[in-house]
C-alpha positions, 0 to 999 in steps of 0.5 A: 921166438917165431919161426920164419919159413921160407916161400917154398922155391920154384921146383927147378923141373917146372922152370926147365919145362916152362923154359922148354915150352917157351924154346918150342913156341919161339922156334914153332914161330920162327919155323912158321914164320920161315914157312911163310916167307918161303911160300909168299916167294913161290919156294914150293911152286912146282917149276914148268919142265919143258923141252926145246927141239930142233934149236938153230945152231950159230950159221942159222940166223934164226939163231939170234932172232930166236935169242931175241925173242925167246929172252926179250933181248936188245940188239945193239953194237958195239966193240972190245977195248979192254980185256983183264983177267986178274983181279989187280988189272981189274981194279986197275982199269976202273980206278984208271977209267974213273980218273980219265972221266970228264964229265959223266960216271955212273956206277951200278953194283951189288957188292962192297965191304970196307977195306983198300979197294974200297978206299981206292975207289972212294979217293978216285970218284972224290978226286973227279968229283971235286973236277966237276964231274958228275958222279952217281952210284946205285947200289943194292942195299943188302949186298953194301950193308957192311959199309959204314955210314961214314963212307957214304956220308964222305962221298955224298959230301963231296957232292957224289949221288948215292941211291940204294934200290930196294932197301927194306921198306915194311910196306913191301918187305919181300922186295927185299929179296929181289937184288941189283947184281948187276955190275956196270961202270959207265965212263961218259956215255962212251966206255963201259966196264962189266964184269963180276967183281965187286968193290971189295978186299975179297977178290984179292984173296986175302979175307979166307983162310981157304984162299992160296991166291985171289978169285978167278975173275975177269971184266971186259970194256966196250965201246959203241952204242951199247953204251948208250943203251946201257945207260938207259937201264942204268937211269930206269933203276935210278928213277926207281930209286928215287933219282931225278932224270936229266936226259940231256946230261945223264944220256950221251950221244949214240956211238954208230961206230960199233962193229960187232952186234950184240945182244943184251939179256936182263933178268926178269925179277920173276917167280917163274919166268926167266930171260936169263934161263933161256938164254943158256938153254938156247946157248947150249942147244945151239953147240956143236963143237964145244959149250965151256961154262963158268958159273960159281954158283951152279944149281942147274934146274932141270930144264937147264940140266936137260941142255947141257946133257942134250948139247953133250949128246950132239956131239959138243964138248961140255965143260962147267968150271965152278967153284969148290970148297974155297968158296964164300957160300959152303951150302951152296956149294953142298947143293951144287955138288948134289945136282953132279950126278945125272952130268957126270953120268952123260959125260958133261965135265965138271971142274972146280977150282982149288986156289980161291973162289972161282967168280967169274960167269961166261958162256963160250959156244963153238968157235965165237959165241959168247956171253958174259955179265953178272947172272949165275946158273942158279935160281937166284940169278934166274928168278929173283935178281937184277942181271945182265948179260951181254952175248954175241958173235965175237971172235977176239972175245972168245979168244980171250975168254977161252984162255982164261978158261983154259987158265983156270982149268989147269988150276981145278979138279975134274971130277969123275962120276965115282969120286962124286959117288964116294963123297961125304955122307955128311956132304950128301946129307947137308947139300939135299937138305939146302937143296930144299931151299934152293930157289931162296940161296 
């Protein structure tokens, strides 16, 4: 009887060795790809360090001229007609403004997620489109990626124009890292609402287990010629996204009744030049009594950190309101904490908001200089995103921002240098690793 022999099986060790080899090759390729991307994005580029001496204070006419020249700010006028400092108030104000529109709604945002807020937003827009109002939505592709296609199809079926700025394109893939981070809602070319909130239930404080309250946020409404200027900025992006322009319809008549000089500083999306960073530095160096800053993603480079320290040395009270562990980006918070040391040693107060995410962005200098908008104090806002801040000497707005800031500080933990030194070892190591990639956060 013939004996059949089984073919010998590969030795288990050989299979494991092969798998390890493929795994090592895959990881090596991934590391090479990530390193190449980081190199092309300029992550390893040395940022210029420079000092700004003898910055004029707010009483000096040269201060606003310096803002215009150094930050490429555009001067205009406008008046505040609304201020909201709770999430429910912000979304209610937006929806009310939309429902009052008679001819044109222009909306630009970075972030949207499915949920109640997005549904309410769609209902308001669809109702106005049905009444004959032109509606133009300009969206960042990355920040709105969670929205299902049928949401956009529902809007476009109602006659709403929807466009995405810088969608993925294999012919220029690195552009996808430059985000449209601005948030603007313009109604009939007569009023603009500007703040930091996306269209998302996140802001209600219900999406993350660590949130015990709605996010800290505010929104400002302006009228005046500032609206017409912002319309032009919106339409520039609209054209870049492939949208047609009808300037007779989409640029509203200039309103000249604005009472307060305002300055608009836009982000540059440049790897080494930043108008936003210079705006922060000038504001800090002008401070004599107080410098209050709110920024969720607080990752200051050496230039900004030195400006904050100089402001403290000049006698200003320097306070920073930022996020705590209750954050949507844990590793950014760890990286941010690694940079607290020199600031705390210089008597800069850093307070972390405890109930939920602190998402507001503001600069308040002395009695009345303010700057609000979309920009954070981090490399992404300085060098990668399209940002927009409105600044000016505006006592009424400064009072509102002061109340918001004081209320948020009351719900914050302000760290000491000793507490910072005693943070967990894992947090220190993780923060230092993340800082290696701070330009991509």
